[in-house]
All heavy atoms as a GROMACS GRO file, in nm:
protein
  628
    1MET      N    1   3.270   4.207   0.585
    1MET     CA    2   3.246   4.210   0.730
    1MET      C    3   3.301   4.087   0.788
    1MET      O    4   3.294   3.981   0.728
    1MET     CB    5   3.097   4.220   0.754
    1MET     CG    6   3.058   4.229   0.897
    1MET     SD    7   2.880   4.247   0.915
    1MET     CE    8   2.869   4.410   0.950
    2SER      N    9   3.363   4.096   0.902
    2SER     CA   10   3.426   3.988   0.962
    2SER      C   11   3.372   3.977   1.104
    2SER      O   12   3.357   4.076   1.175
    2SER     CB   13   3.584   4.010   0.966
    2SER     OG   14   3.639   3.901   1.048
    3ASP      N   15   3.347   3.853   1.152
    3ASP     CA   16   3.309   3.826   1.290
    3ASP      C   17   3.429   3.775   1.373
    3ASP      O   18   3.414   3.740   1.487
    3ASP     CB   19   3.189   3.738   1.306
    3ASP     CG   20   3.223   3.599   1.253
    3ASP    OD1   21   3.332   3.579   1.193
    3ASP    OD2   22   3.156   3.498   1.290
    4ALA      N   23   3.552   3.778   1.314
    4ALA     CA   24   3.669   3.730   1.381
    4ALA      C   25   3.693   3.790   1.517
    4ALA      O   26   3.719   3.729   1.611
    4ALA     CB   27   3.791   3.742   1.294
    5ALA      N   28   3.671   3.919   1.521
    5ALA     CA   29   3.702   3.997   1.640
    5ALA      C   30   3.601   3.959   1.752
    5ALA      O   31   3.638   3.951   1.868
    5ALA     CB   32   3.704   4.146   1.616
    6ALA      N   33   3.476   3.940   1.717
    6ALA     CA   34   3.375   3.902   1.812
    6ALA      C   35   3.402   3.764   1.881
    6ALA      O   36   3.369   3.746   1.995
    6ALA     CB   37   3.246   3.894   1.745
    7ARG      N   38   3.477   3.680   1.808
    7ARG     CA   39   3.506   3.550   1.873
    7ARG      C   40   3.626   3.564   1.957
    7ARG      O   41   3.657   3.454   2.030
    7ARG     CB   42   3.527   3.453   1.760
    7ARG     CG   43   3.401   3.418   1.683
    7ARG     CD   44   3.432   3.319   1.578
    7ARG     NE   45   3.482   3.387   1.465
    7ARG     CZ   46   3.561   3.348   1.368
    7ARG    NH1   47   3.599   3.221   1.378
    7ARG    NH2   48   3.611   3.417   1.274
    8LEU      N   49   3.693   3.665   1.961
    8LEU     CA   50   3.819   3.683   2.045
    8LEU      C   51   3.784   3.765   2.163
    8LEU      O   52   3.827   3.868   2.179
    8LEU     CB   53   3.926   3.744   1.965
    8LEU     CG   54   3.973   3.674   1.840
    8LEU    CD1   55   4.074   3.758   1.760
    8LEU    CD2   56   4.038   3.543   1.872
    9ALA      N   57   3.700   3.698   2.254
    9ALA     CA   58   3.656   3.777   2.376
    9ALA      C   59   3.773   3.808   2.458
    9ALA      O   60   3.869   3.721   2.476
    9ALA     CB   61   3.556   3.688   2.449
   10ASP      N   62   3.767   3.926   2.524
   10ASP     CA   63   3.873   3.969   2.615
   10ASP      C   64   4.015   3.967   2.558
   10ASP      O   65   4.111   3.931   2.614
   10ASP     CB   66   3.872   3.879   2.741
   10ASP     CG   67   3.748   3.896   2.822
   10ASP    OD1   68   3.694   3.999   2.816
   10ASP    OD2   69   3.699   3.802   2.885
   11ALA      N   70   4.013   4.006   2.428
   11ALA     CA   71   4.144   4.002   2.352
   11ALA      C   72   4.225   4.121   2.394
   11ALA      O   73   4.190   4.235   2.381
   11ALA     CB   74   4.112   4.003   2.208
   12ASP      N   75   4.352   4.096   2.450
   12ASP     CA   76   4.441   4.201   2.490
   12ASP      C   77   4.575   4.170   2.423
   12ASP      O   78   4.608   4.057   2.398
   12ASP     CB   79   4.460   4.188   2.642
   12ASP     CG   80   4.338   4.233   2.721
   12ASP    OD1   81   4.266   4.326   2.669
   12ASP    OD2   82   4.319   4.173   2.830
   13LEU      N   83   4.637   4.273   2.390
   13LEU     CA   84   4.771   4.259   2.330
   13LEU      C   85   4.881   4.241   2.435
   13LEU      O   86   4.946   4.329   2.466
   13LEU     CB   87   4.798   4.384   2.236
   13LEU     CG   88   4.710   4.401   2.118
   13LEU    CD1   89   4.744   4.525   2.044
   13LEU    CD2   90   4.726   4.283   2.027
   14GLY      N   91   4.888   4.126   2.486
   14GLY     CA   92   4.977   4.101   2.599
   14GLY      C   93   5.118   4.065   2.544
   14GLY      O   94   5.218   4.091   2.613
   15ASP      N   95   5.131   4.009   2.425
   15ASP     CA   96   5.256   3.980   2.360
   15ASP      C   97   5.250   3.969   2.222
   15ASP      O   98   5.141   3.987   2.164
   15ASP     CB   99   5.312   3.836   2.430
   15ASP     CG  100   5.215   3.721   2.412
   15ASP    OD1  101   5.125   3.732   2.316
   15ASP    OD2  102   5.226   3.624   2.489
   16ARG      N  103   5.365   3.943   2.157
   16ARG     CA  104   5.375   3.941   2.001
   16ARG      C  105   5.288   3.835   1.949
   16ARG      O  106   5.212   3.856   1.859
   16ARG     CB  107   5.519   3.924   1.968
   16ARG     CG  108   5.533   3.917   1.817
   16ARG     CD  109   5.687   3.912   1.789
   16ARG     NE  110   5.716   3.863   1.649
   16ARG     CZ  111   5.689   3.934   1.533
   16ARG    NH1  112   5.643   4.052   1.549
   16ARG    NH2  113   5.717   3.887   1.428
   17ALA      N  114   5.283   3.718   2.012
   17ALA     CA  115   5.210   3.609   1.958
   17ALA      C  116   5.056   3.650   1.959
   17ALA      O  117   4.976   3.617   1.864
   17ALA     CB  118   5.231   3.475   2.043
   18ARG      N  119   5.002   3.710   2.073
   18ARG     CA  120   4.860   3.749   2.070
   18ARG      C  121   4.836   3.860   1.977
   18ARG      O  122   4.728   3.859   1.909
   18ARG     CB  123   4.834   3.810   2.210
   18ARG     CG  124   4.684   3.828   2.238
   18ARG     CD  125   4.610   3.709   2.228
   18ARG     NE  126   4.473   3.741   2.263
   18ARG     CZ  127   4.368   3.676   2.210
   18ARG    NH1  128   4.387   3.574   2.130
   18ARG    NH2  129   4.246   3.713   2.246
   19ALA      N  130   4.931   3.951   1.956
   19ALA     CA  131   4.914   4.056   1.849
   19ALA      C  132   4.894   3.991   1.707
   19ALA      O  133   4.802   4.029   1.638
   19ALA     CB  134   5.029   4.147   1.852
   20LEU      N  135   4.978   3.896   1.678
   20LEU     CA  136   4.972   3.831   1.552
   20LEU      C  137   4.844   3.751   1.530
   20LEU      O  138   4.792   3.744   1.425
   20LEU     CB  139   5.090   3.742   1.530
   20LEU     CG  140   5.229   3.814   1.520
   20LEU    CD1  141   5.342   3.704   1.509
   20LEU    CD2  142   5.227   3.897   1.398
   21GLU      N  143   4.793   3.705   1.639
   21GLU     CA  144   4.666   3.627   1.637
   21GLU      C  145   4.546   3.728   1.604
   21GLU      O  146   4.458   3.698   1.538
   21GLU     CB  147   4.640   3.558   1.770
   21GLU     CG  148   4.515   3.477   1.780
   21GLU     CD  149   4.498   3.413   1.916
   21GLU    OE1  150   4.594   3.406   1.994
   21GLU    OE2  151   4.386   3.364   1.944
   22LEU      N  152   4.553   3.854   1.654
   22LEU     CA  153   4.452   3.953   1.634
   22LEU      C  154   4.452   4.023   1.505
   22LEU      O  155   4.353   4.073   1.456
   22LEU     CB  156   4.459   4.053   1.748
   22LEU     CG  157   4.415   4.002   1.883
   22LEU    CD1  158   4.443   4.109   1.984
   22LEU    CD2  159   4.281   3.949   1.889
   23PHE      N  160   4.575   4.029   1.430
   23PHE     CA  161   4.576   4.095   1.306
   23PHE      C  162   4.482   4.065   1.200
   23PHE      O  163   4.426   4.146   1.143
   23PHE     CB  164   4.720   4.099   1.254
   23PHE     CG  165   4.819   4.190   1.330
   23PHE    CD1  166   4.952   4.162   1.333
   23PHE    CD2  167   4.781   4.308   1.374
   23PHE    CE1  168   5.038   4.247   1.399
   23PHE    CE2  169   4.858   4.397   1.440
   23PHE     CZ  170   4.986   4.357   1.449
   24PRO      N  171   4.450   3.929   1.179
   24PRO     CA  172   4.350   3.891   1.078
   24PRO      C  173   4.216   3.964   1.100
   24PRO      O  174   4.140   3.988   1.014
   24PRO     CB  175   4.349   3.746   1.092
   24PRO     CG  176   4.478   3.702   1.137
   24PRO     CD  177   4.506   3.809   1.231
   25ALA      N  178   4.176   3.979   1.226
   25ALA     CA  179   4.046   4.043   1.261
   25ALA      C  180   4.057   4.187   1.241
   25ALA      O  181   3.953   4.249   1.222
   25ALA     CB  182   4.009   4.016   1.409
   26MET      N  183   4.164   4.255   1.237
   26MET     CA  184   4.178   4.399   1.210
   26MET      C  185   4.197   4.441   1.068
   26MET      O  186   4.191   4.568   1.047
   26MET     CB  187   4.291   4.448   1.310
   26MET     CG  188   4.260   4.435   1.460
   26MET     SD  189   4.389   4.510   1.557
   26MET     CE  190   4.532   4.410   1.532
   27TRP      N  191   4.226   4.358   0.980
   27TRP     CA  192   4.257   4.397   0.848
   27TRP      C  193   4.138   4.477   0.777
   27TRP      O  194   4.175   4.570   0.708
   27TRP     CB  195   4.290   4.277   0.760
   27TRP     CG  196   4.182   4.200   0.703
   27TRP    CD1  197   4.144   4.078   0.767
   27TRP    CD2  198   4.089   4.221   0.598
   27TRP    NE1  199   4.035   4.035   0.697
   27TRP    CE2  200   3.998   4.116   0.601
   27TRP    CE3  201   4.080   4.326   0.503
   27TRP    CZ2  202   3.897   4.113   0.500
   27TRP    CZ3  203   3.978   4.315   0.409
   27TRP    CH2  204   3.888   4.212   0.408
   28PRO      N  205   4.013   4.452   0.801
   28PRO     CA  206   3.914   4.535   0.730
   28PRO      C  207   3.912   4.686   0.781
   28PRO      O  208   3.870   4.771   0.713
   28PRO     CB  209   3.780   4.471   0.783
   28PRO     CG  210   3.803   4.340   0.822
   28PRO     CD  211   3.955   4.346   0.880
   29MET      N  212   3.978   4.713   0.896
   29MET     CA  213   3.977   4.852   0.950
   29MET      C  214   4.092   4.941   0.891
   29MET      O  215   4.109   5.054   0.916
   29MET     CB  216   3.985   4.852   1.105
   29MET     CG  217   3.862   4.783   1.159
   29MET     SD  218   3.879   4.783   1.339
   29MET     CE  219   3.989   4.653   1.370
   30THR      N  220   4.184   4.876   0.815
   30THR     CA  221   4.306   4.948   0.775
   30THR      C  222   4.284   5.037   0.645
   30THR      O  223   4.344   5.141   0.633
   30THR     CB  224   4.418   4.856   0.752
   30THR    OG1  225   4.385   4.764   0.650
   30THR    CG2  226   4.456   4.785   0.873
   31ALA      N  227   4.211   4.997   0.559
   31ALA     CA  228   4.194   5.074   0.435
   31ALA      C  229   4.129   5.216   0.450
   31ALA      O  230   4.172   5.308   0.381
   31ALA     CB  231   4.099   4.988   0.331
   32VAL      N  232   4.027   5.226   0.534
   32VAL     CA  233   3.963   5.353   0.543
   32VAL      C  234   4.052   5.468   0.589
   32VAL      O  235   4.063   5.561   0.525
   32VAL     CB  236   3.843   5.346   0.641
   32VAL    CG1  237   3.775   5.477   0.683
   32VAL    CG2  238   3.734   5.244   0.588
   33PRO      N  239   4.130   5.454   0.696
   33PRO     CA  240   4.220   5.558   0.733
   33PRO      C  241   4.334   5.580   0.635
   33PRO      O  242   4.378   5.699   0.617
   33PRO     CB  243   4.278   5.526   0.874
   33PRO     CG  244   4.244   5.381   0.891
   33PRO     CD  245   4.130   5.344   0.803
   34ILE      N  246   4.382   5.479   0.571
   34ILE     CA  247   4.489   5.495   0.477
   34ILE      C  248   4.439   5.576   0.360
   34ILE      O  249   4.510   5.659   0.302
   34ILE     CB  250   4.543   5.353   0.425
   34ILE    CG1  251   4.614   5.289   0.541
   34ILE    CG2  252   4.624   5.370   0.301
   34ILE    CD1  253   4.659   5.147   0.516
   35LEU      N  254   4.317   5.552   0.311
   35LEU     CA  255   4.262   5.633   0.200
   35LEU      C  256   4.207   5.770   0.240
   35LEU      O  257   4.165   5.843   0.147
   35LEU     CB  258   4.148   5.541   0.137
   35LEU     CG  259   4.194   5.413   0.069
   35LEU    CD1  260   4.077   5.331   0.032
   35LEU    CD2  261   4.280   5.438  -0.038
   36GLY      N  262   4.201   5.797   0.367
   36GLY     CA  263   4.153   5.928   0.404
   36GLY      C  264   4.004   5.948   0.411
   36GLY      O  265   3.955   6.067   0.406
   37PHE      N  266   3.925   5.849   0.425
   37PHE     CA  267   3.782   5.862   0.436
   37PHE      C  268   3.749   5.875   0.587
   37PHE      O  269   3.792   5.813   0.680
   37PHE     CB  270   3.711   5.736   0.375
   37PHE     CG  271   3.735   5.710   0.235
   37PHE    CD1  272   3.775   5.595   0.185
   37PHE    CD2  273   3.697   5.812   0.141
   37PHE    CE1  274   3.803   5.577   0.058
   37PHE    CE2  275   3.723   5.794   0.005
   37PHE     CZ  276   3.767   5.667  -0.035
   38PRO      N  277   3.653   5.972   0.613
   38PRO     CA  278   3.598   5.982   0.746
   38PRO      C  279   3.516   5.861   0.776
   38PRO      O  280   3.433   5.819   0.692
   38PRO     CB  281   3.519   6.109   0.749
   38PRO     CG  282   3.479   6.126   0.606
   38PRO     CD  283   3.588   6.060   0.519
   39ALA      N  284   3.524   5.808   0.902
   39ALA     CA  285   3.438   5.702   0.939
   39ALA      C  286   3.415   5.706   1.092
   39ALA      O  287   3.490   5.761   1.168
   39ALA     CB  288   3.508   5.562   0.909
   40VAL      N  289   3.306   5.647   1.131
   40VAL     CA  290   3.266   5.634   1.275
   40VAL      C  291   3.188   5.501   1.288
   40VAL      O  292   3.120   5.456   1.197
   40VAL     CB  293   3.183   5.758   1.319
   40VAL    CG1  294   3.044   5.762   1.238
   40VAL    CG2  295   3.161   5.764   1.462
   41THR      N  296   3.195   5.448   1.410
   41THR     CA  297   3.123   5.321   1.442
   41THR      C  298   3.029   5.369   1.545
   41THR      O  299   3.052   5.430   1.654
   41THR     CB  300   3.208   5.216   1.482
   41THR    OG1  301   3.311   5.190   1.384
   41THR    CG2  302   3.142   5.087   1.514
   42VAL      N  303   2.897   5.326   1.528
   42VAL     CA  304   2.790   5.358   1.617
   42VAL      C  305   2.725   5.228   1.684
   42VAL      O  306   2.697   5.148   1.600
   42VAL     CB  307   2.677   5.441   1.546
   42VAL    CG1  308   2.566   5.484   1.639
   42VAL    CG2  309   2.735   5.556   1.466
   43PRO      N  310   2.720   5.228   1.811
   43PRO     CA  311   2.652   5.107   1.861
   43PRO      C  312   2.507   5.112   1.832
   43PRO      O  313   2.435   5.213   1.844
   43PRO     CB  314   2.676   5.116   2.015
   43PRO     CG  315   2.702   5.255   2.036
   43PRO     CD  316   2.765   5.316   1.915
   44VAL      N  317   2.448   4.996   1.792
   44VAL     CA  318   2.307   4.995   1.752
   44VAL      C  319   2.228   4.891   1.826
   44VAL      O  320   2.103   4.910   1.834
   44VAL     CB  321   2.288   4.973   1.602
   44VAL    CG1  322   2.345   5.091   1.531
   44VAL    CG2  323   2.351   4.838   1.555
   45ALA      N  324   2.282   4.788   1.885
   45ALA     CA  325   2.206   4.689   1.955
   45ALA      C  326   2.300   4.604   2.043
   45ALA      O  327   2.416   4.604   2.034
   45ALA     CB  328   2.131   4.608   1.857
   46LEU      N  329   2.224   4.522   2.126
   46LEU     CA  330   2.294   4.420   2.199
   46LEU      C  331   2.242   4.290   2.160
   46LEU      O  332   2.117   4.270   2.150
   46LEU     CB  333   2.283   4.440   2.352
   46LEU     CG  334   2.360   4.543   2.418
   46LEU    CD1  335   2.301   4.560   2.562
   46LEU    CD2  336   2.500   4.529   2.408
   47HIS      N  337   2.332   4.190   2.137
   47HIS     CA  338   2.283   4.054   2.107
   47HIS      C  339   2.352   3.963   2.205
   47HIS      O  340   2.468   3.943   2.202
   47HIS     CB  341   2.316   4.018   1.969
   47HIS     CG  342   2.278   3.872   1.931
   47HIS    ND1  343   2.146   3.837   1.917
   47HIS    CD2  344   2.353   3.771   1.907
   47HIS    CE1  345   2.142   3.709   1.884
   47HIS    NE2  346   2.265   3.663   1.879
   48ASP      N  347   2.271   3.900   2.291
   48ASP     CA  348   2.333   3.814   2.399
   48ASP      C  349   2.440   3.891   2.481
   48ASP      O  350   2.548   3.831   2.514
   48ASP     CB  351   2.384   3.684   2.339
   48ASP     CG  352   2.274   3.594   2.284
   48ASP    OD1  353   2.160   3.600   2.328
   48ASP    OD2  354   2.308   3.516   2.196
   49GLY      N  355   2.423   4.013   2.501
   49GLY     CA  356   2.516   4.085   2.583
   49GLY      C  357   2.626   4.143   2.508
   49GLY      O  358   2.717   4.216   2.560
   50VAL      N  359   2.639   4.115   2.381
   50VAL     CA  360   2.749   4.160   2.295
   50VAL      C  361   2.700   4.284   2.216
   50VAL      O  362   2.604   4.267   2.147
   50VAL     CB  363   2.800   4.050   2.201
   50VAL    CG1  364   2.913   4.095   2.105
   50VAL    CG2  365   2.854   3.924   2.286
   51PRO      N  366   2.774   4.393   2.215
   51PRO     CA  367   2.730   4.508   2.132
   51PRO      C  368   2.754   4.483   1.991
   51PRO      O  369   2.847   4.425   1.946
   51PRO     CB  370   2.822   4.616   2.186
   51PRO     CG  371   2.936   4.556   2.251
   51PRO     CD  372   2.896   4.421   2.302
   52LEU      N  373   2.653   4.527   1.911
   52LEU     CA  374   2.666   4.523   1.764
   52LEU      C  375   2.663   4.677   1.722
   52LEU      O  376   2.600   4.760   1.776
   52LEU     CB  377   2.544   4.460   1.699
   52LEU     CG  378   2.519   4.317   1.744
   52LEU    CD1  379   2.387   4.265   1.686
   52LEU    CD2  380   2.635   4.224   1.703
   53GLY      N  381   2.741   4.700   1.612
   53GLY     CA  382   2.754   4.842   1.571
   53GLY      C  383   2.744   4.847   1.415
   53GLY      O  384   2.757   4.752   1.349
   54ALA      N  385   2.721   4.970   1.376
   54ALA     CA  386   2.722   5.004   1.230
   54ALA      C  387   2.835   5.096   1.209
   54ALA      O  388   2.859   5.194   1.276
   54ALA     CB  389   2.593   5.075   1.189
   55GLN      N  390   2.923   5.068   1.105
   55GLN     CA  391   3.027   5.158   1.072
   55GLN      C  392   2.978   5.241   0.957
   55GLN      O  393   2.942   5.192   0.841
   55GLN     CB  394   3.147   5.077   1.027
   55GLN     CG  395   3.269   5.167   0.996
   55GLN     CD  396   3.394   5.099   0.969
   55GLN    OE1  397   3.395   4.986   0.912
   55GLN    NE2  398   3.501   5.152   0.994
   56LEU      N  399   2.991   5.375   0.964
   56LEU     CA  400   2.949   5.468   0.857
   56LEU      C  401   3.082   5.523   0.803
   56LEU      O  402   3.170   5.570   0.868
   56LEU     CB  403   2.874   5.581   0.918
   56LEU     CG  404   2.748   5.535   1.001
   56LEU    CD1  405   2.679   5.655   1.062
   56LEU    CD2  406   2.655   5.464   0.918
   57ILE      N  407   3.093   5.514   0.667
   57ILE     CA  408   3.218   5.568   0.596
   57ILE      C  409   3.161   5.674   0.487
   57ILE      O  410   3.072   5.644   0.418
   57ILE     CB  411   3.288   5.456   0.531
   57ILE    CG1  412   3.328   5.349   0.630
   57ILE    CG2  413   3.408   5.510   0.453
   57ILE    CD1  414   3.385   5.227   0.566
   58GLY      N  415   3.225   5.787   0.501
   58GLY     CA  416   3.182   5.893   0.405
   58GLY      C  417   3.294   5.915   0.304
   58GLY      O  418   3.402   5.865   0.304
   59GLY      N  419   3.259   6.006   0.208
   59GLY     CA  420   3.363   6.046   0.104
   59GLY      C  421   3.454   6.144   0.166
   59GLY      O  422   3.437   6.192   0.282
   60ARG      N  423   3.564   6.162   0.110
   60ARG     CA  424   3.667   6.250   0.157
   60ARG      C  425   3.611   6.390   0.186
   60ARG      O  426   3.525   6.443   0.110
   60ARG     CB  427   3.785   6.266   0.061
   60ARG     CG  428   3.864   6.125   0.045
   60ARG     CD  429   3.981   6.134  -0.039
   60ARG     NE  430   4.082   6.204   0.049
   60ARG     CZ  431   4.190   6.260  -0.006
   60ARG    NH1  432   4.214   6.252  -0.132
   60ARG    NH2  433   4.280   6.320   0.074
   61PHE      N  434   3.648   6.452   0.299
   61PHE     CA  435   3.602   6.574   0.344
   61PHE      C  436   3.462   6.592   0.376
   61PHE      O  437   3.394   6.698   0.364
   61PHE     CB  438   3.651   6.690   0.242
   61PHE     CG  439   3.793   6.675   0.203
   61PHE    CD1  440   3.823   6.632   0.072
   61PHE    CD2  441   3.890   6.704   0.293
   61PHE    CE1  442   3.965   6.619   0.044
   61PHE    CE2  443   4.030   6.693   0.263
   61PHE     CZ  444   4.062   6.650   0.134
   62THR      N  445   3.395   6.474   0.408
   62THR     CA  446   3.252   6.486   0.447
   62THR      C  447   3.235   6.440   0.592
   62THR      O  448   3.141   6.371   0.633
   62THR     CB  449   3.168   6.389   0.355
   62THR    OG1  450   3.219   6.264   0.369
   62THR    CG2  451   3.177   6.438   0.211
   63GLU      N  452   3.323   6.485   0.679
   63GLU     CA  453   3.319   6.450   0.816
   63GLU      C  454   3.189   6.489   0.883
   63GLU      O  455   3.123   6.430   0.966
   63GLU     CB  456   3.435   6.510   0.893
   63GLU     CG  457   3.564   6.452   0.874
   63GLU     CD  458   3.635   6.504   0.750
   63GLU    OE1  459   3.583   6.591   0.680
   63GLU    OE2  460   3.761   6.475   0.728
   64ASP      N  461   3.136   6.613   0.836
   64ASP     CA  462   3.014   6.662   0.893
   64ASP      C  463   2.896   6.578   0.862
   64ASP      O  464   2.816   6.555   0.951
   64ASP     CB  465   2.993   6.809   0.849
   64ASP     CG  466   2.980   6.824   0.695
   64ASP    OD1  467   3.041   6.730   0.626
   64ASP    OD2  468   2.927   6.916   0.645
   65LEU      N  469   2.891   6.522   0.743
   65LEU     CA  470   2.777   6.432   0.715
   65LEU      C  471   2.778   6.294   0.794
   65LEU      O  472   2.682   6.248   0.832
   65LEU     CB  473   2.784   6.402   0.555
   65LEU     CG  474   2.756   6.524   0.470
   65LEU    CD1  475   2.771   6.482   0.317
   65LEU    CD2  476   2.627   6.586   0.495
   66VAL      N  477   2.905   6.248   0.801
   66VAL     CA  478   2.918   6.127   0.877
   66VAL      C  479   2.884   6.138   1.014
   66VAL      O  480   2.809   6.054   1.076
   66VAL     CB  481   3.065   6.071   0.864
   66VAL    CG1  482   3.087   5.951   0.952
   66VAL    CG2  483   3.096   6.037   0.711
   67LEU      N  484   2.923   6.251   1.087
   67LEU     CA  485   2.893   6.267   1.219
   67LEU      C  486   2.747   6.302   1.237
   67LEU      O  487   2.678   6.260   1.339
   67LEU     CB  488   2.974   6.384   1.278
   67LEU     CG  489   3.122   6.362   1.290
   67LEU    CD1  490   3.198   6.478   1.330
   67LEU    CD2  491   3.140   6.248   1.391
   68ASP      N  492   2.686   6.370   1.150
   68ASP     CA  493   2.533   6.390   1.154
   68ASP      C  494   2.460   6.262   1.136
   68ASP      O  495   2.362   6.241   1.210
   68ASP     CB  496   2.490   6.486   1.037
   68ASP     CG  497   2.524   6.633   1.060
   68ASP    OD1  498   2.567   6.660   1.171
   68ASP    OD2  499   2.524   6.714   0.963
   69ALA      N  500   2.505   6.171   1.054
   69ALA     CA  501   2.435   6.044   1.039
   69ALA      C  502   2.456   5.959   1.166
   69ALA      O  503   2.356   5.899   1.203
   69ALA     CB  504   2.493   5.976   0.921
   70ALA      N  505   2.573   5.964   1.222
   70ALA     CA  506   2.590   5.892   1.348
   70ALA      C  507   2.506   5.946   1.463
   70ALA      O  508   2.439   5.868   1.535
   70ALA     CB  509   2.748   5.904   1.387
   71ARG      N  510   2.494   6.071   1.475
   71ARG     CA  511   2.405   6.134   1.565
   71ARG      C  512   2.256   6.091   1.550
   71ARG      O  513   2.194   6.059   1.638
   71ARG     CB  514   2.412   6.287   1.569
   71ARG     CG  515   2.314   6.340   1.669
   71ARG     CD  516   2.322   6.495   1.672
   71ARG     NE  517   2.459   6.544   1.703
   71ARG     CZ  518   2.525   6.633   1.642
   71ARG    NH1  519   2.470   6.697   1.528
   71ARG    NH2  520   2.645   6.677   1.676
   72ALA      N  521   2.217   6.089   1.419
   72ALA     CA  522   2.076   6.058   1.391
   72ALA      C  523   2.047   5.904   1.431
   72ALA      O  524   1.945   5.875   1.493
   72ALA     CB  525   2.049   6.069   1.241
   73ILE      N  526   2.151   5.817   1.417
   73ILE     CA  527   2.128   5.678   1.453
   73ILE      C  528   2.124   5.667   1.602
   73ILE      O  529   2.044   5.596   1.667
   73ILE     CB  530   2.252   5.589   1.391
   73ILE    CG1  531   2.230   5.576   1.244
   73ILE    CG2  532   2.249   5.450   1.461
   73ILE    CD1  533   2.352   5.516   1.174
   74GLU      N  534   2.216   5.737   1.671
   74GLU     CA  535   2.226   5.730   1.814
   74GLU      C  536   2.092   5.783   1.877
   74GLU      O  537   2.048   5.727   1.973
   74GLU     CB  538   2.340   5.814   1.865
   74GLU     CG  539   2.474   5.752   1.858
   74GLU     CD  540   2.590   5.817   1.921
   74GLU    OE1  541   2.572   5.938   1.933
   74GLU    OE2  542   2.693   5.758   1.951
   75GLU      N  543   2.039   5.881   1.821
   75GLU     CA  544   1.916   5.941   1.869
   75GLU      C  545   1.798   5.847   1.864
   75GLU      O  546   1.700   5.846   1.936
   75GLU     CB  547   1.880   6.076   1.805
   75GLU     CG  548   1.979   6.187   1.848
   75GLU     CD  549   1.950   6.320   1.765
   75GLU    OE1  550   1.882   6.311   1.664
   75GLU    OE2  551   2.024   6.414   1.811
   76ARG      N  552   1.801   5.749   1.759
   76ARG     CA  553   1.689   5.668   1.735
   76ARG      C  554   1.719   5.522   1.799
   76ARG      O  555   1.639   5.444   1.780
   76ARG     CB  556   1.670   5.652   1.587
   76ARG     CG  557   1.613   5.780   1.532
   76ARG     CD  558   1.622   5.783   1.379
   76ARG     NE  559   1.566   5.902   1.322
   76ARG     CZ  560   1.617   6.016   1.319
   76ARG    NH1  561   1.736   6.040   1.376
   76ARG    NH2  562   1.560   6.120   1.259
   77THR      N  563   1.832   5.508   1.860
   77THR     CA  564   1.865   5.380   1.920
   77THR      C  565   1.844   5.382   2.073
   77THR      O  566   1.893   5.482   2.137
   77THR     CB  567   2.016   5.344   1.890
   77THR    OG1  568   2.033   5.346   1.736
   77THR    CG2  569   2.053   5.210   1.937
   78PRO      N  570   1.784   5.284   2.118
   78PRO     CA  571   1.768   5.288   2.264
   78PRO      C  572   1.893   5.276   2.341
   78PRO      O  573   1.989   5.215   2.297
   78PRO     CB  574   1.674   5.162   2.298
   78PRO     CG  575   1.679   5.081   2.176
   78PRO     CD  576   1.718   5.165   2.060
   79ALA      N  577   1.907   5.335   2.457
   79ALA     CA  578   2.025   5.334   2.534
   79ALA      C  579   2.059   5.182   2.569
   79ALA      O  580   1.974   5.104   2.600
   79ALA     CB  581   2.019   5.409   2.659
   80MET      N  582   2.188   5.150   2.562
   80MET     CA  583   2.231   5.011   2.578
   80MET      C  584   2.317   5.008   2.711
   80MET      O  585   2.429   5.051   2.705
   80MET     CB  586   2.310   4.952   2.463
   80MET     CG  587   2.220   4.936   2.344
   80MET     SD  588   2.320   4.881   2.203
   80MET     CE  589   2.383   5.041   2.138
   81ARG      N  590   2.266   4.956   2.812
   81ARG     CA  591   2.334   4.947   2.941
   81ARG      C  592   2.332   4.800   2.984
   81ARG      O  593   2.224   4.743   3.005
   81ARG     CB  594   2.276   5.041   3.042
   81ARG     CG  595   2.271   5.184   2.994
   81ARG     CD  596   2.309   5.281   3.097
   81ARG     NE  597   2.311   5.422   3.075
   81ARG     CZ  598   2.297   5.492   2.963
   81ARG    NH1  599   2.281   5.432   2.851
   81ARG    NH2  600   2.311   5.618   2.958
   82THR      N  601   2.449   4.744   3.014
   82THR     CA  602   2.448   4.611   3.071
   82THR      C  603   2.491   4.604   3.216
   82THR      O  604   2.475   4.501   3.277
   82THR     CB  605   2.552   4.525   2.986
   82THR    OG1  606   2.680   4.584   2.997
   82THR    CG2  607   2.513   4.514   2.851
   83TRP      N  608   2.530   4.722   3.271
   83TRP     CA  609   2.560   4.719   3.411
   83TRP      C  610   2.430   4.747   3.501
   83TRP      O  611   2.332   4.785   3.447
   83TRP     CB  612   2.659   4.828   3.445
   83TRP     CG  613   2.628   4.969   3.416
   83TRP    CD1  614   2.561   5.050   3.488
   83TRP    CD2  615   2.645   5.034   3.286
   83TRP    NE1  616   2.542   5.166   3.423
   83TRP    CE2  617   2.590   5.159   3.303
   83TRP    CE3  618   2.711   5.007   3.173
   83TRP    CZ2  619   2.598   5.260   3.196
   83TRP    CZ3  620   2.718   5.098   3.069
   83TRP    CH2  621   2.662   5.225   3.086
   84THR      N  622   2.444   4.718   3.622
   84THR     CA  623   2.327   4.740   3.714
   84THR      C  624   2.349   4.846   3.813
   84THR      O  625   2.463   4.887   3.833
   84THR     CB  626   2.294   4.612   3.789
   84THR    OG1  627   2.404   4.570   3.868
   84THR    CG2  628   2.249   4.496   3.693
   0.00000   0.00000   0.00000
């Protein structure tokens, strides 16, 4: 687990230099799609206004189980709204 992305607030890919700066924060996300595992990220809480999430990863061809688990988490998590 990496907190690198969380420290890059308002990170936009405006140019090549910015993209290269963001790549280290994105490396943990590359293995799952390359290996063909179904995955979903579910928001679970807010900490100081920053959303926290849980990433669920299933075995190959278990998309239904991953989505069912995500739904169960969402149903048990209070709505997170920061706007007024």
